[in-house]
Rosetta silent file (secondary structure, phi, psi, omega in degrees, C-alpha in Angstrom):
SEQUENCE: XXXXXXXXXXXXXXXXXXXXXXXXXXXXXXXXXXXXXXXXXXXXXXXXXXXXXXXXXXXXXXXXXXXXXXXXXXXXXXXXXXXXXXXXXXXXXXXXXXXXXXXXXXXXXXXXXXXXXXXXXXXXXXXXXXXXXXXXXXXXXXXXXXXXXXXXXXXXXXXXXXXXXXXXXXXXXXXXXXXXXXXXXXXXXXXXXXXXXXXXXXXXXXXXXXXXXXXXXXXXXXXXXXXXXXXXXXXXXXXXXXXXXXXXXXXXXXXXXXXXXXXXXXXXXXXXXXXXXXXXXXXXXXXXXXXX
SCORE:     score description
SCORE:     0.000 S_00000001
   1 L     0.000  146.436  178.683    8.872    2.761   41.035 S_00000001
   2 E  -115.226  110.822 -178.727   11.172    0.343   39.185 S_00000001
   3 E   -99.637  148.714  174.559   13.610   -1.484   41.466 S_00000001
   4 E  -147.175  171.409  176.986   16.619   -3.559   40.429 S_00000001
   5 E  -130.756  143.850 -179.558   19.720   -5.142   41.964 S_00000001
   6 E  -151.502  166.497  177.065   23.279   -5.048   40.665 S_00000001
   7 E  -104.986  138.591  177.542   26.894   -5.673   41.628 S_00000001
   8 E  -147.997  120.110 -179.949   29.414   -2.861   41.916 S_00000001
   9 L    55.923   36.552  176.938   32.988   -3.190   43.231 S_00000001
  10 L    85.662   -1.302 -178.984   32.125   -6.564   44.727 S_00000001
  11 E  -113.130  147.079  173.991   29.025   -5.363   46.588 S_00000001
  12 E   -86.485  133.230 -174.819   25.362   -5.957   45.837 S_00000001
  13 E  -125.151  148.593  173.369   23.421   -2.700   45.488 S_00000001
  14 E   -95.084  130.920 -178.418   19.765   -1.729   45.379 S_00000001
  15 E  -126.958  158.535  176.092   18.876    0.560   42.498 S_00000001
  16 E  -122.096  120.391  179.962   15.941    2.607   41.250 S_00000001
  17 E   -86.466  126.015 -178.208   15.469    2.912   37.481 S_00000001
  18 L   -81.655  175.516 -172.639   14.213    6.339   36.423 S_00000001
  19 L   -65.376  -19.307  177.569   11.632    7.075   33.737 S_00000001
  20 L   -77.637   -3.359 -179.863   14.263    7.425   31.001 S_00000001
  21 L    60.160   19.057  177.715   14.980    3.680   31.462 S_00000001
  22 L  -129.289  -34.563 -176.539   18.714    4.457   31.503 S_00000001
  23 E   -89.186  126.695  178.389   19.503    6.284   34.739 S_00000001
  24 E  -114.912  126.606  173.377   19.835    4.158   37.878 S_00000001
  25 E   -96.873  126.998 -176.643   19.961    5.694   41.337 S_00000001
  26 E  -103.660  130.043  178.023   21.824    3.493   43.816 S_00000001
  27 L   -67.572  137.946 -179.885   20.943    3.463   47.496 S_00000001
  28 L   -63.784  114.904 -176.307   23.922    4.320   49.729 S_00000001
  29 L   -73.404  -15.211  178.692   25.139    0.990   51.091 S_00000001
  30 L   -84.276  -16.475 -178.136   26.847    2.730   54.026 S_00000001
  31 L   -92.132   94.483 -173.529   23.587    4.262   55.249 S_00000001
  32 L   -72.465   -9.117  175.092   22.077    1.412   57.241 S_00000001
  33 L   -78.792  -13.841  179.276   18.914    3.388   57.919 S_00000001
  34 L   -93.206  150.498  174.548   18.086    3.018   54.212 S_00000001
  35 L   -63.040  137.997 -176.367   16.754   -0.212   52.653 S_00000001
  36 L  -107.472  -15.386  178.920   19.627   -2.170   51.133 S_00000001
  37 L  -139.098  165.526  175.988   17.705   -4.821   49.193 S_00000001
  38 H   -63.667  -32.942  176.475   14.330   -5.167   47.534 S_00000001
  39 H   -62.790  -36.747  174.703   13.329   -7.496   50.369 S_00000001
  40 H   -59.987  -44.504 -179.761   14.049   -4.620   52.765 S_00000001
  41 H   -60.272  -44.341 -178.776   11.757   -2.379   50.705 S_00000001
  42 H   -63.772  -47.458 -175.200    8.993   -4.974   50.774 S_00000001
  43 H   -69.877  -33.874 -177.309    9.250   -5.658   54.511 S_00000001
  44 H   -81.125  -14.169  175.194    9.518   -1.995   55.547 S_00000001
  45 L    77.782 -160.957 -174.569    6.455   -1.026   53.545 S_00000001
  46 H   -56.698  -28.066 -178.635    5.636    2.418   52.105 S_00000001
  47 H   -60.534  -36.867 -179.794    8.105    4.175   54.402 S_00000001
  48 H   -63.349  -40.749  178.136   11.055    2.585   52.546 S_00000001
  49 H   -66.755  -38.365  177.900    9.838    3.976   49.243 S_00000001
  50 H   -62.165  -42.048  178.162    9.351    7.364   50.853 S_00000001
  51 H   -56.958  -47.095 -177.231   12.954    7.274   52.139 S_00000001
  52 H   -65.998  -42.022  178.514   14.323    6.590   48.654 S_00000001
  53 H   -60.927  -42.245 -178.518   12.199    9.292   47.058 S_00000001
  54 H   -66.860  -28.466 -176.677   13.350   11.824   49.640 S_00000001
  55 H   -94.217    2.285 -172.662   17.012   10.911   49.053 S_00000001
  56 H   -47.113  -48.012 -172.658   16.843   10.950   45.220 S_00000001
  57 H   -66.052  -21.279 -177.158   18.948   14.052   44.688 S_00000001
  58 H  -101.780   -2.196 -175.254   21.851   12.695   46.751 S_00000001
  59 L   -80.359  147.350  178.357   21.968    9.140   45.377 S_00000001
  60 E   -66.844  141.382 -176.235   24.822    7.877   43.205 S_00000001
  61 E  -109.027  140.582  176.789   23.954    7.604   39.503 S_00000001
  62 E  -133.439  162.240  173.661   24.762    4.774   37.082 S_00000001
  63 E   -94.626  125.586 -177.001   23.954    3.939   33.463 S_00000001
  64 H   -52.239  -43.268 -174.940   21.635    0.928   33.206 S_00000001
  65 H   -68.316  -15.231 -177.295   23.444   -0.514   30.169 S_00000001
  66 H   -99.679   -1.266 -174.306   26.755   -0.589   32.030 S_00000001
  67 L   -88.148  149.423  170.274   25.572   -2.443   35.127 S_00000001
  68 E   -92.939   95.122 -175.997   26.123   -6.084   36.076 S_00000001
  69 E   -76.179  152.776  170.531   22.569   -6.925   37.040 S_00000001
  70 E  -125.948  163.766  178.105   21.552   -9.725   39.375 S_00000001
  71 L   -53.073  139.552 -173.621   18.022  -11.088   39.917 S_00000001
  72 L   -58.622  -29.439 -177.946   15.982   -8.386   41.690 S_00000001
  73 L  -154.081  150.210  172.749   15.157  -10.626   44.637 S_00000001
  74 L   -99.798  104.781 -172.655   15.953  -14.117   45.920 S_00000001
  75 L   -75.654  150.435  169.880   12.475  -15.547   46.583 S_00000001
  76 L   -61.238  -42.134 -179.366   11.564  -17.890   49.381 S_00000001
  77 L  -147.429  147.726  174.710    9.599  -19.841   46.788 S_00000001
  78 E  -119.074  115.893  179.033    8.940  -19.654   43.065 S_00000001
  79 E  -103.454  121.614 -179.721    5.532  -20.926   41.952 S_00000001
  80 E  -105.094  124.480  178.462    5.192  -21.502   38.209 S_00000001
  81 E  -101.356  122.298 -174.667    1.700  -21.566   36.699 S_00000001
  82 E  -112.972  164.011  175.191    1.596  -23.478   33.439 S_00000001
  83 L    48.645   58.638 -169.669   -0.956  -24.035   30.663 S_00000001
  84 L  -116.493   33.602 -176.513   -2.880  -20.927   31.646 S_00000001
  85 E   -98.885  151.020  171.429   -4.429  -19.756   28.376 S_00000001
  86 L   -91.177    1.139  177.001   -8.059  -19.137   27.482 S_00000001
  87 L   -55.757  141.970 -169.445   -7.256  -20.095   23.871 S_00000001
  88 H   -60.152  -40.144 -177.676   -9.808  -22.738   22.817 S_00000001
  89 H   -65.206  -33.251  177.255   -7.303  -25.531   22.082 S_00000001
  90 H   -72.792  -42.812  179.824   -5.834  -25.114   25.588 S_00000001
  91 H   -60.276  -41.538  178.858   -9.249  -24.954   27.236 S_00000001
  92 H   -64.294  -44.016 -176.976  -10.294  -28.174   25.494 S_00000001
  93 H   -65.684  -31.169 -174.810   -7.086  -29.947   26.455 S_00000001
  94 L  -105.906   20.516 -175.034   -7.405  -28.893   30.087 S_00000001
  95 L   -61.485  -22.369  179.281  -11.153  -29.356   30.491 S_00000001
  96 L   -94.092    7.320 -179.023  -10.501  -31.962   33.210 S_00000001
  97 L  -125.404   81.503 -174.600   -8.170  -29.625   35.146 S_00000001
  98 L   -74.794   -8.153 -177.600  -10.318  -26.830   36.642 S_00000001
  99 L  -109.969  159.314  177.927   -7.545  -25.652   38.989 S_00000001
 100 L   -58.658  142.654  175.430   -4.210  -23.944   38.225 S_00000001
 101 E   -92.934  116.897 -171.323   -1.350  -26.251   37.309 S_00000001
 102 E  -113.005  132.988  170.013    1.533  -25.394   39.664 S_00000001
 103 E  -124.097  147.942  178.815    5.209  -26.325   39.407 S_00000001
 104 E  -100.473  142.517  174.057    7.910  -25.313   41.886 S_00000001
 105 E  -124.654  169.315 -179.905   11.268  -23.862   40.926 S_00000001
 106 L  -117.222  158.785  176.949   14.338  -22.973   43.005 S_00000001
 107 H   -58.341  -23.574  179.523   16.424  -19.774   43.179 S_00000001
 108 H   -67.666  -16.187  178.119   19.276  -21.738   41.576 S_00000001
 109 H   -71.201  -28.791 -160.144   17.275  -21.745   38.348 S_00000001
 110 E   -96.189  126.320  168.619   17.351  -17.992   37.931 S_00000001
 111 E  -109.709  175.547 -174.261   19.954  -15.840   36.216 S_00000001
 112 L   -98.409  175.834  172.085   19.682  -12.106   35.573 S_00000001
 113 L   -53.664  132.983  177.926   19.078   -9.876   32.563 S_00000001
 114 L    72.891    7.320  176.541   21.897  -10.215   29.983 S_00000001
 115 L   -98.633  146.671 -175.820   23.275  -13.374   31.671 S_00000001
 116 L   -67.401  136.768  167.747   23.589  -16.598   29.675 S_00000001
 117 E   -97.651  136.335 -173.474   20.934  -19.321   29.965 S_00000001
 118 E   -96.492  135.701  161.306   22.399  -22.813   29.584 S_00000001
 119 E   -81.009  116.919 -168.747   21.355  -25.688   27.378 S_00000001
 120 L   -68.783  157.503  178.652   22.202  -28.435   29.889 S_00000001
 121 L   -61.936  -32.851 -171.437   24.796  -31.133   29.376 S_00000001
 122 L   -83.405  -13.069 -178.897   22.220  -33.873   30.013 S_00000001
 123 L  -163.674  145.896  178.730   19.675  -32.855   27.377 S_00000001
 124 L  -103.475   15.280 -173.041   19.362  -30.492   24.415 S_00000001
 125 L   -98.438   51.945 -179.834   15.580  -30.148   24.735 S_00000001
 126 E   -85.828  124.974  172.042   15.492  -26.674   26.322 S_00000001
 127 E  -110.862  154.285  176.153   12.371  -24.591   25.661 S_00000001
 128 E  -125.400  145.420  179.539   11.817  -20.988   26.739 S_00000001
 129 E  -144.162  133.116  177.261    8.556  -19.210   27.569 S_00000001
 130 E   -79.174  135.654 -179.415    7.859  -15.619   28.572 S_00000001
 131 E  -138.661  156.969  172.039    5.867  -15.156   31.782 S_00000001
 132 E   -86.263  134.208  174.871    4.625  -12.420   34.065 S_00000001
 133 E   -99.571  130.108  171.945    6.170  -12.409   37.552 S_00000001
 134 E  -106.665  119.536 -179.956    3.982  -11.480   40.519 S_00000001
 135 E   -99.412  122.986 -177.665    6.080  -10.459   43.549 S_00000001
 136 E   -77.135  133.352  177.056    4.311  -10.920   46.868 S_00000001
 137 L  -100.390  -29.926  176.470    4.413   -7.972   49.253 S_00000001
 138 L  -127.045  138.139  176.858    2.388   -9.519   52.069 S_00000001
 139 L   -86.907 -169.730  176.141    2.322  -13.160   52.997 S_00000001
 140 E   150.623  166.745  175.739   -0.541  -15.155   54.385 S_00000001
 141 L  -125.360  145.177 -179.066   -2.556  -18.352   54.409 S_00000001
 142 L    55.994   46.820  177.990   -6.120  -18.728   53.151 S_00000001
 143 L   -67.869  135.780 -177.905   -5.985  -15.387   51.349 S_00000001
 144 L   -87.861  157.514 -177.400   -9.428  -14.395   50.079 S_00000001
 145 H   -60.321  -41.916 -176.417  -10.195  -13.396   46.501 S_00000001
 146 H   -70.555  -19.564 -179.634  -11.294   -9.881   47.439 S_00000001
 147 H  -104.384   -5.596 -170.692   -8.050   -9.270   49.369 S_00000001
 148 H   -58.828  -42.775 -176.529   -5.604  -11.067   47.040 S_00000001
 149 H   -64.912  -24.057  179.150   -4.507   -7.997   45.080 S_00000001
 150 H   -70.978  -14.598 -179.480   -3.534   -6.252   48.341 S_00000001
 151 H   -90.017   -2.377 -176.489   -0.827   -8.890   48.835 S_00000001
 152 E   -91.961  128.289  174.774    0.997   -7.980   45.601 S_00000001
 153 E   -87.214  -44.375 -176.820    4.071   -5.741   45.805 S_00000001
 154 E  -174.924 -167.641 -171.695    4.870   -5.577   42.105 S_00000001
 155 E  -137.274  152.519  177.891    5.547   -7.263   38.782 S_00000001
 156 E  -149.386 -165.576 -176.424    8.478   -8.406   36.686 S_00000001
 157 E  -122.372  142.700  178.638    9.370  -10.663   33.747 S_00000001
 158 E  -129.489  133.968  170.734   10.367  -14.339   33.739 S_00000001
 159 E  -105.302  100.741 -176.077   11.983  -16.415   31.021 S_00000001
 160 E   -88.973  107.851  172.401   11.031  -19.927   32.018 S_00000001
 161 E   -88.378  131.042  176.082   13.366  -22.488   30.566 S_00000001
 162 E  -129.809  141.650 -178.440   12.134  -26.055   30.796 S_00000001
 163 E   -97.675  102.616 -168.037   13.953  -29.188   29.704 S_00000001
 164 H   -57.647  -42.691 -177.735   11.293  -31.099   27.809 S_00000001
 165 H   -58.339  -47.093 -179.941   12.938  -34.517   27.970 S_00000001
 166 H   -73.758  -32.744  178.304   13.171  -34.429   31.782 S_00000001
 167 H   -61.697  -35.113 -179.359    9.795  -32.743   32.113 S_00000001
 168 L   -79.966   -2.175  175.030    8.229  -35.733   30.383 S_00000001
 169 L   -68.025  -21.946 -172.935    9.765  -38.131   32.907 S_00000001
 170 L  -145.498  143.342  175.424    6.892  -37.292   35.259 S_00000001
 171 L   -67.921  -11.351  179.428    3.302  -36.017   34.968 S_00000001
 172 L  -100.262   19.105  177.895    4.281  -33.514   37.704 S_00000001
 173 L    75.295  -39.373  174.104    7.014  -31.890   35.534 S_00000001
 174 H    56.821 -141.606 -175.499    9.742  -33.074   37.933 S_00000001
 175 H   -71.672  -11.150 -177.168   13.300  -31.904   37.319 S_00000001
 176 H   -59.721  -23.909  178.024   12.430  -30.592   33.874 S_00000001
 177 H  -111.356   23.285 -177.021   11.563  -27.207   35.392 S_00000001
 178 L  -131.920   14.184 -178.666   14.345  -27.158   37.973 S_00000001
 179 L   -67.765  138.392  174.513   17.617  -27.156   36.013 S_00000001
 180 L   -55.571  144.175  174.201   20.251  -24.725   37.263 S_00000001
 181 L    50.516   34.956 -179.612   20.659  -21.549   35.155 S_00000001
 182 L  -103.362   -1.761 -176.484   17.735  -22.550   32.929 S_00000001
 183 E  -142.739  164.354  177.083   15.594  -19.464   33.579 S_00000001
 184 E  -136.693  162.056 -169.714   15.959  -15.712   34.023 S_00000001
 185 E  -149.615  128.623  178.076   14.219  -13.039   36.078 S_00000001
 186 E   135.880 -153.720   -3.842   14.207   -9.240   35.822 S_00000001
 187 E   -76.948  -18.755 -177.006   15.527   -6.816   34.898 S_00000001
 188 E  -130.280  163.830  166.847   13.334   -4.755   37.250 S_00000001
 189 E  -113.117  122.201 -179.945   10.409   -5.125   39.616 S_00000001
 190 E   -97.731  128.155 -179.726    7.736   -2.493   38.991 S_00000001
 191 E   -63.814  149.882 -171.866    5.557   -1.608   41.964 S_00000001
 192 H   -62.051  -29.971 -179.916    1.897   -2.451   41.516 S_00000001
 193 H   -69.446  -33.980  178.442    0.789    1.197   41.678 S_00000001
 194 H   -79.599  -34.779 -178.479    3.017    2.127   38.740 S_00000001
 195 H   -69.486  -35.002 -179.763    2.239   -1.003   36.700 S_00000001
 196 L    79.135 -150.748 -176.989   -1.502   -0.456   36.940 S_00000001
 197 L   -74.025  112.010 -177.810   -4.025   -3.011   35.750 S_00000001
 198 H   -62.911  -25.653 -176.484   -2.025   -6.097   34.682 S_00000001
 199 H   -78.511   -1.989  174.189   -4.868   -7.289   32.461 S_00000001
 200 H   -99.632    1.963 -177.389   -4.396   -4.228   30.241 S_00000001
 201 L   -99.447  165.278  179.680   -0.769   -5.164   29.496 S_00000001
 202 E  -126.434  156.958  177.246    0.705   -7.361   26.760 S_00000001
 203 E  -124.997  136.560  176.779    3.589   -9.816   26.586 S_00000001
 204 E  -133.182  141.641  175.435    5.809  -10.487   23.577 S_00000001
 205 E  -125.375  129.862  173.716    8.661  -12.937   23.104 S_00000001
 206 E  -115.906  138.312  165.005   11.236  -12.771   20.317 S_00000001
 207 E  -109.072  117.324 -166.025   13.882  -15.363   19.504 S_00000001
 208 L    53.864 -123.070 -178.444   16.515  -13.387   17.633 S_00000001
 209 L  -100.821    6.277 -175.739   14.333  -11.170   15.430 S_00000001
 210 E   -96.012  125.841  176.728   11.402  -13.577   15.133 S_00000001
 211 E   -75.482  123.136  179.526    8.218  -12.916   17.106 S_00000001
 212 E  -119.204   -8.600  179.665    7.027  -16.163   18.708 S_00000001
 213 E  -150.290  127.974  175.241    4.621  -14.874   21.383 S_00000001
 214 E  -154.153  111.119 -173.538    2.312  -11.877   21.418 S_00000001
 215 E  -161.198  152.402  177.718   -0.764  -11.868   23.593 S_00000001
 216 E   -76.508  143.575  175.461   -2.680   -9.819   26.141 S_00000001
 217 H   -67.785  -10.769  175.938   -2.318  -10.690   29.807 S_00000001
 218 H   -70.503  -10.978 -178.258   -6.108  -10.644   29.894 S_00000001
 219 H   -83.716    9.646  177.579   -5.971  -14.092   28.243 S_00000001
 220 E   -62.979  134.192  175.217   -5.076  -15.809   31.516 S_00000001
 221 L   -72.246  -42.291  174.973   -7.247  -18.825   32.196 S_00000001
 222 L  -115.023  126.328 -175.690   -6.725  -18.391   35.944 S_00000001
 223 L   -73.138  166.922  176.885   -6.293  -14.809   37.127 S_00000001
 224 H   -56.172  -46.030 -178.112   -3.536  -13.554   39.411 S_00000001
 225 H   -63.419  -41.848  179.390   -6.000  -13.285   42.275 S_00000001
 226 H   -63.824  -38.834 -179.459   -7.325  -16.816   41.747 S_00000001
 227 H   -67.072  -41.718  177.834   -3.795  -18.230   41.713 S_00000001
 228 H   -61.163  -44.416  178.147   -2.888  -16.453   44.969 S_00000001
 229 H   -60.192  -44.425 -176.252   -6.040  -17.841   46.609 S_00000001
 230 H   -66.049  -48.372 -178.981   -5.289  -21.350   45.333 S_00000001
 231 H   -63.067  -44.403 -176.403   -1.633  -21.458   46.418 S_00000001
 232 H   -72.058  -10.890  173.942   -2.356  -19.942   49.835 S_00000001
 233 L   -73.805  -15.202 -178.951   -5.044  -22.557   50.448 S_00000001
 234 L  -111.673  -42.175 -175.195   -2.208  -25.080   50.721 S_00000001
 235 L  -131.774  153.407  173.952    0.898  -23.231   51.901 S_00000001
 236 L   -73.773  127.167  176.835    1.709  -20.017   53.729 S_00000001
 237 E   -90.730  148.153 -177.163    3.011  -17.437   51.285 S_00000001
 238 L  -117.928  152.192  170.975    5.838  -15.121   52.333 S_00000001
 239 L   -54.874  134.882 -177.940    6.812  -11.604   51.297 S_00000001
 240 L    93.430  -13.316  171.047    9.200  -11.919   48.371 S_00000001
 241 L   -59.317  148.476  175.409    7.682  -15.143   47.024 S_00000001
 242 E  -123.383  145.699  174.832    7.189  -14.959   43.270 S_00000001
 243 E  -117.595  126.052  179.021    4.520  -16.426   41.031 S_00000001
 244 E  -105.899  113.900 -172.589    5.349  -16.874   37.339 S_00000001
 245 E  -108.990  121.812 -178.303    2.179  -16.920   35.289 S_00000001
 246 E   -91.765  147.269  174.383    2.241  -18.189   31.744 S_00000001
 247 L  -136.616   94.693 -174.326    0.023  -17.120   28.881 S_00000001
 248 L   -56.241  154.292 -177.091    0.833  -19.294   25.834 S_00000001
 249 L   -70.848  167.053  175.208    1.186  -17.619   22.456 S_00000001
 250 L   -59.337  149.486 -177.307   -1.419  -17.551   19.709 S_00000001
 251 H   -51.344  -40.775 -171.866   -1.759  -20.812   17.783 S_00000001
 252 H   -67.686  -19.802 -175.382   -0.304  -19.355   14.613 S_00000001
 253 H   -87.833  -19.385  174.928    3.009  -18.429   16.233 S_00000001
 254 L    44.505   73.310 -175.403    3.852  -21.973   17.397 S_00000001
 255 L   -77.325  -14.286 -173.241    6.363  -21.138   20.158 S_00000001
 256 L   -72.136  105.070  178.734    7.198  -24.751   21.079 S_00000001
 257 L  -158.088  153.161  179.495   10.728  -25.265   19.835 S_00000001
 258 L   -84.400  140.938 -177.632   14.087  -26.238   21.301 S_00000001
 259 L   -74.156  147.457 -179.824   16.610  -23.493   21.856 S_00000001
 260 L  -116.821  152.614  179.959   19.810  -23.385   19.831 S_00000001
 261 L   -57.356  137.724  176.917   23.264  -22.098   20.785 S_00000001
 262 L    77.931    2.798  173.641   23.782  -18.343   20.265 S_00000001
 263 L   -73.880  150.650  179.294   20.076  -17.547   19.996 S_00000001
 264 E  -113.259  127.542  178.553   18.893  -14.430   21.806 S_00000001
 265 E  -108.268  124.045  178.027   15.602  -14.450   23.735 S_00000001
 266 E  -121.722  119.567 -179.760   13.920  -11.094   24.387 S_00000001
 267 E  -115.692  123.329 -176.777   10.745  -11.020   26.478 S_00000001
 268 E  -120.043  136.446  171.328    8.886   -7.717   26.761 S_00000001
 269 E  -126.164  126.607 -179.576    5.923   -6.773   28.930 S_00000001
 270 L   -58.661  138.192 -178.537    4.363   -3.362   28.484 S_00000001
 271 L    87.715   -9.108  178.887    4.847   -1.226   31.569 S_00000001
 272 L  -119.182  -59.197 -177.291    7.927   -3.197   32.683 S_00000001
 273 E   141.648 -148.121 -176.588   10.524   -3.436   29.922 S_00000001
 274 E  -131.927  132.993  174.767   12.517   -6.215   28.253 S_00000001
 275 E  -104.085  123.265 -174.280   14.356   -9.221   29.693 S_00000001
 276 E  -124.494  137.460  177.293   17.156  -10.434   27.393 S_00000001
 277 E  -148.473  142.710  173.669   19.329  -13.544   27.524 S_00000001
 278 E   -95.046  149.152 -179.266   21.637  -15.371   25.156 S_00000001
 279 E  -102.150  129.916  177.763   21.533  -19.166   24.916 S_00000001
 280 E  -136.398  162.330  170.638   24.751  -21.177   25.219 S_00000001
 281 E   -70.196  142.618  175.268   25.764  -24.759   25.876 S_00000001
 282 L   -62.191  136.764  177.908   26.431  -25.469   29.534 S_00000001
 283 L   -61.446  154.228  179.878   30.198  -25.568   30.178 S_00000001
 284 L   -64.587  -27.514  169.590   31.739  -28.992   30.690 S_00000001
 285 L  -100.851  102.267 -171.781   32.580  -27.794   34.187 S_00000001
 286 L   -59.286  145.227  172.698   29.123  -26.767   35.420 S_00000001
 287 L   -72.395  149.610  172.620   28.584  -23.390   37.035 S_00000001
 288 L  -111.488  143.248 -177.567   27.420  -23.372   40.636 S_00000001
 289 L  -119.097  113.613  177.858   24.795  -20.957   41.832 S_00000001
 290 L    63.087   37.110 -175.455   24.815  -19.935   45.488 S_00000001
 291 L  -138.501  165.609  170.678   26.875  -22.949   46.459 S_00000001
 292 L    -8.172    0.000    0.000   30.195  -24.206   47.786 S_00000001
């Protein structure tokens, strides 16, 4: 199943994207016995999916292209895994770092599919990178490798914007990966049973019409399961947490470049779809996300 969230007549709605990738079935917001958000679906378990399937014929229909999408879920925590390629130049550079490199992001970073990503007022050194999102379905601490995959609810796409100038202020990335409206998430979350084996999928990133990233998800230096084990060895993970796992592009494509106004970033992962965002300068009066 492919879940998404959108706004309609001032209300946030939970939707299910059908196989034609155009028809969206919206859960009845007046029926409180039905899950109303993706977090509800995750917490209620398989029964919630069964409810939606049983109600399919009676659900309101929308056209995907006409919807005002919002991020599919507001995570408790966003863990970003960086420098995660098995490409030889990356392996050599990171030979002294045998563990995953983790950065934290906040929900204020994330905008939705088709929403503008901002080049911030304080720096013009915004880079973008396509990543796979792992959405946690079960939380836990000290999760074991053999059980890690059972904690995954589904997968999505992340456009991780990082502000290079601020990122270089600190060896721990610092604020460079925490700018408001610098990243995007969506458009859908695909359940793990429908997505299948993530290591058989590919990720591609285009800026305008130019391909800058094309690589198999099998090229991860640290696997999804290893990352879940590593993070949960330090902190308790919660349902709805997301992990954004990067797989840098092939050497020849050279993706490291600063974004320019009016460029369009399209990130595609097979089995999920495409996440698209236009790049603009941040307004002189900054937008607020989930605030005052």
